[in-house]
N, C-alpha and C positions, 0 to 999 in steps of 0.2 A: 545280675540278678535283681528285680525290682523288689523294693522292701514291701511293696501291696502284697506279695505273696505270703500264705503261711510258711512256716520254717518247720521241717520235720527232722529232728536230732535222730539219726539212726544208726545202726550196727549192721553190717550186710548179713552176718551169718546168724544173729539174734532171732529166736523164732516168733517171740513179741514183736519185734520190729518188722521182720517177714509178713506177719499177718495184717500189720497195720499199711505197709506199703501193697499189699495185695488189694486192700479195700480202695485205696488212694487211686492207684492205677486204673481199676476196675471203673471207679466213678469218673474218672477224668479228669478230675479235679486237679488244676494246676498248683504244685506246692514245691518250694525248694527244698532238696535234700541234703542234709548236711552230715557227711559220714564222720563217726565218732571214734577216736581213739582212747579206748577205754581207761588206757592207761596214764592219759593226759587229756581228761575230760574238758571240753572248752569251758570257759568263765561265763560264758554268755550263756550256757546251757544250765550249770550250775545256780546262776542267780534266779533263773526263773524256776528252777526244780531242784531242790538242793538234796533230793533223794539220790539224785546221780544215776539213774538207770534209764535205759531207752526202752522204747521211743519216746520221745516227748514231741508234742507239735504245739508251737507257738502262734496262735493267731493273729492277724494284722490289730484287730482289736484289744490287743492285750491279753485274752484269755489263753490259759495254758491247760494242755489236755495231757495228763501224765500216765494213762493207761491205755493198754494196746486197743481194747474192746471199746474204749470211749472214742479214740480215735477212729476205729473202723465204723463205728455208728454216724460219727460225726461226716465221714465221708460219704456213707451211703444217705445221708439225708441230703447232702448234696445233689447227687444224681443215682439213681438204682433202677436202670432200665429192665433188669431181669430179675426183680423182687428178691435179693438176697436178704433182705431183712426181716422177710416174714418168717417168724420163729415161734414154734409151740414150746410148749413147757418142758418136754422132753429135751428138746435141742439144747435149752437153754440149761438143764442140769447136765447135759453131757459135755458143754464146755467147762461149767463148775469142775465136772470130774475131771477133764483134761487138765484144768489150771491148778487143781488141788493135789488129790493123791496120785493120779498118774504123773504128774509131774516131778512130784517129791520122789518116784522109784524111778522115773526116768533119769534123774541127774544121778542117784545112786547107782544105777545101772551103767551109765556112761562113764561115772568116775568111781568105780567100784574099790579102785586102791585107796582113796580117801577115805572110804566108809568101811573099814575092816570088820565092821561087828558082823556082818552076812556076808555071803559069797554072791559073786557077780550073778550067778545062776538065780539065787533067790530074789535078787532085784527085778531080774527080767521077769520071773514067773508072776511076781507081784504086778507088775506091768503089762502082763498079759491078761489079766482079768479086763482091763479095759481093751485090748485088742480085740479080745471076743467078742465083747459087747459091740463093739464097730463091725466086726465080721457079720454078726448076726443081722445089723441094721442093714448092711450091704447085700446081704441075701433077699431081702425084700424089696430094695430099691437101689437105683444106681447111685445115688449119693446119699448122705448120712441122713436128709431131711425129706428125702423124697426124689422125685425125678430129675430134678434141677439143681445144679450147684448152687450153694447158698452160703450165708455167714458161717453156719457151722463147720461147714467143708473148710473154708479159708481159716478158720480160727484154730481148727485142730491140725491141720494136715502139717503145719511146720514142724510141730512136736512130733508126728509120726514118722517125719522124715528123718528126723534128728535120731529118733531110736534106731529105725531102719539101718542108718549109718555106722551104728555102733558095731555091728556085725551082719554086713548086707549078706553073706552067704547063709546064715542063720534065718535071716528074715526072708530072704527069698525061695528058702525051702521049706519054710514053716507051713502049717496049714491054712495061714490066713491068705487064701488065694483071692479072695474079693478085693480084701485090703491091699494087698500087693498091685491089683489092676488098677484100683482106685489111685494110689499112691503114684502108680508108674504114670498115669494119665496127667495128673497134676504137676509132676515132676517135668515133664516133656511137653507141658502147654507154653503157648506163646505169652500167658499172664505171668506165669512164674519165670519165664527168662527174662522178661522186661524187669522185672523188680530185683534183680540179681545182678545187673550190670555193676561193675566195681565204681565206686565213686572215689574220687581224689579225698584224702582228709585235709 
């Protein structure tokens, strides 16, 4: 790999890293992806980003982007043929909800045995408040911000995929029919397949 390429430190299954890779793949910007062993994080990554979480993008000019949304926006500034980055205030609020309250309950639903204060069912029902909002949005348009796929879909999709995988039978049988259809389309897309190719550590 040439040293002139931006370097993305990533972890294949991390939803934050997935959404960063989605934007990079869509924008077709050339990036060197380095898969990180989270138990043995590379020294080069820790030097530029001591917080030690992925994704991290190290640009050739020395600038470091440590937040997945910042990496997504950087990629879209390089090339955005389908206008992914056009966001209204409601879409921005939806991403904040996803990254805040929904992610809080998603983690507790996924690892309910680590959070015995409440039941798995309780945590799921709290997360469902967000799912219901997405279902309503998808009843009005094919995607979360309108008729075409955009940044808000890419930013939220990996987290809905993660929730659905906790109990796929429940999710598929749930009342979130439009959300199921949306998720299935994205999971089976060529774009998603391209960013989930296993990288050597």
